[in-house]
Each structure stands twice: as structure tokens, then as C-alpha cells.
C-alpha positions as CSV (number, residue, x, y, z in Angstrom):
1,M,13.4,4.5,7.5
2,K,9.6,4.8,7.0
3,I,8.2,3.4,3.8
4,G,4.9,4.4,2.2
5,I,2.5,1.6,1.2
6,L,-0.2,2.5,-1.4
7,I,-3.0,0.0,-2.0
8,I,-5.7,0.5,-4.6
9,F,-9.2,-1.0,-4.0
10,R,-12.2,-1.1,-6.3
11,N,-15.4,-3.0,-5.3
12,D,-13.4,-5.3,-3.0
13,E,-15.9,-5.5,-0.1
14,K,-16.2,-9.3,-0.4
15,I,-12.5,-10.0,-0.4
16,I,-11.2,-7.6,2.2
17,Q,-10.6,-9.5,5.4
18,V,-10.6,-6.7,7.9
19,Q,-9.2,-8.7,10.8
20,R,-6.3,-10.1,8.7
21,F,-5.3,-6.6,7.7
22,I,-5.4,-5.4,11.3
23,E,-3.1,-8.3,12.3
24,L,-0.8,-7.7,9.3
25,F,-0.3,-4.0,10.4
26,A,0.3,-4.8,14.0
27,D,3.8,-3.7,15.1
28,K,4.7,-2.3,11.6
29,Q,5.7,1.2,12.8
30,K,8.0,1.6,9.8
31,L,5.0,1.8,7.5
32,N,2.8,4.7,6.4
33,V,-0.2,3.2,4.6
34,C,-2.6,4.9,2.2
35,F,-5.7,3.1,0.9
36,V,-7.2,4.5,-2.3
37,N,-10.9,3.6,-2.8
38,N,-11.1,3.9,-6.6
39,G,-14.8,4.6,-7.3
40,S,-16.2,1.6,-5.5
41,T,-19.9,1.2,-5.5
42,D,-20.1,-1.4,-2.7
43,K,-19.1,-1.2,0.9
44,T,-15.3,-1.2,0.3
45,L,-14.9,2.2,1.8
46,E,-16.6,1.1,5.1
47,S,-14.2,-1.9,5.3
48,L,-11.2,0.4,4.8
49,H,-12.4,2.8,7.6
50,E,-12.8,-0.2,9.9
51,I,-9.2,-1.3,9.3
52,K,-8.0,2.3,9.9
53,E,-9.9,2.6,13.2
54,E,-8.7,-0.8,14.6
55,S,-5.0,-0.5,13.5
56,N,-2.3,1.1,15.5
57,I,-0.3,2.5,12.6
58,S,-0.8,5.5,10.4
59,I,-3.4,4.8,7.7
60,S,-4.8,7.3,5.3
61,I,-7.8,6.8,3.1
62,I,-8.5,8.6,-0.2
63,D,-11.9,8.2,-1.6
64,V,-11.9,8.7,-5.4
65,K,-15.6,9.2,-6.2
66,K,-15.4,8.1,-9.8
67,N,-13.1,5.4,-11.2
68,R,-10.7,7.1,-13.6
69,G,-8.3,4.1,-13.8
70,H,-5.4,2.7,-11.9
71,Q,-2.9,5.4,-12.9
72,A,-5.2,8.2,-11.6
73,A,-5.6,6.3,-8.3
74,I,-1.9,5.8,-8.0
75,K,-1.3,9.4,-8.7
76,A,-3.8,10.5,-6.1
77,G,-2.3,8.2,-3.4
78,T,1.3,9.2,-4.3
79,R,0.5,12.9,-4.1
80,Y,-1.1,12.4,-0.7
81,L,1.7,10.3,0.7
82,T,4.4,12.6,-0.5
83,S,2.7,15.8,0.6
84,K,2.1,14.6,4.2
85,N,5.3,12.6,4.8
86,E,9.0,12.5,4.0
87,L,9.1,9.0,2.5
88,P,12.1,7.9,0.5
89,Y,10.1,5.0,-1.0
90,I,6.5,4.2,-1.8
91,L,5.4,0.7,-2.6
92,C,2.3,0.3,-4.7
93,L,-0.2,-2.5,-5.1
94,K,-2.1,-1.4,-8.1
95,Q,-5.2,-3.4,-7.4
96,Y,-5.9,-5.6,-4.4
97,T,-6.9,-9.2,-4.9
98,S,-7.3,-11.9,-2.3
99,K,-4.0,-13.5,-3.5
100,D,-2.1,-10.2,-2.7
101,F,-2.3,-10.7,1.0
102,L,0.6,-13.1,1.0
103,T,2.6,-10.7,-1.2
104,L,2.0,-8.0,1.4
105,E,3.1,-10.2,4.2
106,K,6.4,-11.1,2.4
107,V,7.2,-7.5,1.5
108,F,6.5,-6.3,5.1
109,R,8.8,-9.0,6.5
110,M,11.6,-7.7,4.1
111,I,11.0,-4.1,5.1
112,Q,11.6,-5.0,8.8
113,Q,15.2,-6.0,7.9
114,E,18.2,-3.9,7.8
115,N,18.1,-0.5,6.0
116,A,21.0,-1.4,3.7
117,I,19.2,-4.5,2.4
118,V,16.0,-2.6,1.8
119,K,17.8,0.3,0.0
120,E,19.6,-2.2,-2.2
121,L,16.3,-3.8,-3.2
122,F,14.9,-0.4,-4.2
123,L,18.0,0.5,-6.2
124,Q,17.6,-2.7,-8.2
125,T,13.9,-2.4,-8.9
126,K,12.3,-0.5,-11.8
127,K,10.2,2.5,-10.7
128,L,6.6,3.0,-11.7
129,T,5.8,6.2,-13.5
130,Y,6.0,8.3,-10.4
131,K,9.1,9.4,-8.4
132,N,10.2,6.8,-5.8
133,V,7.1,4.6,-6.4
134,F,7.7,0.9,-6.8
135,S,5.6,-2.1,-7.5
136,L,5.3,-4.6,-4.6
137,D,5.6,-7.4,-7.1
138,G,8.8,-5.8,-8.5
139,I,10.4,-5.7,-5.1
140,L,9.6,-9.4,-4.5
141,E,11.1,-10.4,-7.9
142,K,14.4,-8.7,-7.0
143,A,14.4,-10.3,-3.5
144,S,14.1,-13.8,-4.9
């Protein structure tokens, strides 16, 4: 089962660790990742493209030119992921911070488990405002 991962960035050039992301995505073929650059005015977009070029999984980048808030960025990423792929679930990280890297690592380890375990987690977790879109933090809460 492939799962979509949606991560929203805004002016995060200084906290994006390109090499750590590349290592995180290594051998994660069950993931379909979409980065949304939400109106960044720094070099966030360049960092995201570097991660995409160096990774061996499917990564899409949506560049929202003007920040219209988290909900608009989530909507743009969700529309893109659902239009290009048949994904039963999309996990969303509303805004990336340096602390979120550990959250991503934990969630990715869980996703690599049995399908039945992963499906049960999604059934127990509250959806965000969009169909089949769940918060990464919500998944971790239910797994604990």
C-alpha cells in the first residue's frame, strides 16, 4: 500500500537538512512525497529541488508563489497527490520545523509495518478537513 506524504514548507532554508532528508527517504518505496513551498522568500525551493534530485523515491514539488495560509497549501498538495496517484491515505505535516524530523522518522518506521497495523492506525485517527488526509502527529498519538 502506497501512502502519500505531504509536507508544507515556508522560509525553511536554514532548517532543511538536505542530506538527512535524502537518507530518510532511502528505501521508502511505499511513499509518494509532495513538498509544498508555501510562498517562501528564501532558498527553500532550491533545497527541496536538491532533495528531489538526490532521492530515489517519487517526490513532487508544488511552488505556491504567495502564502495564502496552511489550509490553502494543504489543499494544493492534496489535490496534486490525489490527481496523480491512487493513494488510500495522505499524511500531512502542516509546517515543517527542525523538531519534526524525528516525527517523520517514527511515522515512516510505522508505515513499513504490516498493512493491517497501518490501516488500523488510520481508522482510529481523526481526519483533517480533506478526504483521507491525516495529521502525522495524530497518527503518532494513536500509535503510542
